[in-house]
N, C-alpha and C positions, 0 to 999 in steps of 0.2 A: 595635676588633680590639682582644682580651685578650694582652696579653706572650708564649703560648707558644700560640698559634692554629698549624697548620701553613705557614703562609707568611710566621712569622714571621722567618725568616734573610733571606729576599727583599726585604718592603718592608723591612726596616730595613737594610739594606749596611752602615751608617753609625754603627752601634751595635752592634753583635752580643754585646760585653759586657755593656752593658746588661741585654740579650735573655737570655742565659746566667743572671746575675743572679738575673732574675726566675724565668727554664727552674730555679733551685735552688730560689731560695727556697717555690719553690711546691710542687714536687716530689721535694726529700731523703729528709723524711720519712715519703715515701711508698712512695718507692721501696727505703726500708731496712726499710718495714714489710714491704713487698712481700719483700723479699730474707730477713727474718727468718720469715715466715710460711711460705714458699712450700721456699727454700733451706735454711733453719737455719743463714743466715749469720751464722757470732757476728761476722766481721771487716767487718758488712756497713755501714757509717758509710766507712770504706775503701774499699770495692767503690764505692761512690755514688758519693763524689769518681774514685776514678778514671776511674767511668762517663764524668765530668763532666768530666777532662781527655780520657777520647777524643773529647768534643764538641765542643768546644774545638780542634784537632788534628784532624778530619775538616771540623769549619768554615773551618777556613783553606782547606783543598783544594773543598770543595764543602755544601754545607751541605745537611744534611737536609733534606725537605720535608716529616715529621713529630716534627719533634725525643724529643716524648716517648713515641712508638713506639720511637723507635732507642733512647734511652735504658732504657727497659724489657726490652730485646731486648740490650742493650751486659751493663747487670749484670745479666744472669740469666747472661748466658754468660759472665762476669769467674767468678762464684761458682759455676758451673761447672768452670773452670780452677783457681779455687783449689782448690776440694774435690783433685780431681786431682792437684793438689801435694803437699796435705796427704796425701793417699795414699803418693805417688808415694817422700816424706820417711816416713813411716811405717814403710816395710816396707823400703825400704833404708838406715836409720838409722844410721850410724856414729860409734861414740862411738870419739875419739881424744885421748889420754892430754894433760893440758893441760900445757906444758911448765913449767909452777910444778909443776907437782905432781912432775916428775923428777926438778927443782934444789929442795927446802924449806929455809927459812933455816939447818939444823942439819947441824952436820957428814956428807956422802955416804959411804955405806958405798966404799971406793972399787973394789971388785967393782960394785957395783951402778952406782958413775958410769960404770965401761966399756960394760957392758952397754948404760943408757940411750943412750951415744955411739954403742956398734954399731948398737940398735935406731935411730939420728938418720938413719945410716948408710943400715939399709937402707929404709928411708924414702925417703929424698934417690933413692935408686937406684932405685927404683919411681918415681919422678915422673921423673925422668931419661929413664923410655926409654916414657916416655907418647909421642904425639904432641903437637907444641908446640902447638896452640891447644885442648885438654886442660890441659896443665900451666897455660899462662899463667893461664886464666880459672881455674882450680885457688887461683894464689898470688895473682890479684889481687883473690878474695875471704878465703880467709884469714891470709894476710901485709896486706896494704892496707886490708882490710874494707870491699870493695867487694862492693854487692847484686849480685845478679842482672840486675837492668833496670839499672844502672850500665855494668857486664859488658857486655853482649848490645850496651847503645849502640856503646856504644868502640870495639867488637871488630866493629862491625857484621854480626850475627848474632842469633836471634830467640834470648830469654827461655829457652824450652823446650831450647837445644842448649845454652844455658852451663849449665842443670840436670844436662844430661844427662854434660858433662864434668866438672861438679865430684864427680858422682857415682861416677862411672869413676875419676879420680882419688880417689875417698876409698874406693873398692874396692880400689883397688892400695894402697893404705896400709896399711890394714885389712891384705891377705892379706901386704905386709911384715911386720906387724908378728907375725903369729898364724902364719907358714911353721916349718917344722920346720927346715927348712933355715937359719933364720938363730937357732936358739938355737943 
């Protein structure tokens, strides 16, 4: 029996990781090529690895009957999700000034220093007005450097929800910086 046959997980219940290693060795390149050819996925290798991670997670609950077909469907869905995420980021991308840009090593003009502190106060006030989950996700991402996936896991919410929270907070920060009443 070949190691990637549909009934592999059922026939090798004590060696699932060996079977997964065989699946990866036999299909990773094929799946990567599939993503590049049909989806134009620039991050095809990462998506294929994520697909195998999901296969491992799914196998812990109930092994797919046909792992190869399951992998194709999963990586295709992951590529579509990645594309959607990129589209959202490109449309709603917000450039917040870097703190280092606000406080260069040279002496700062006192007026500029006061203006920067006021901007920071406006941003902080805007963040405080956001719902707790939104503010918390944003601060975990921007201050703690956590990935959206890690935040979703820690907060017990969907990764897409984390993305929306962060985007909402970034929009609030942008509005706080560019609002005429805050100038």
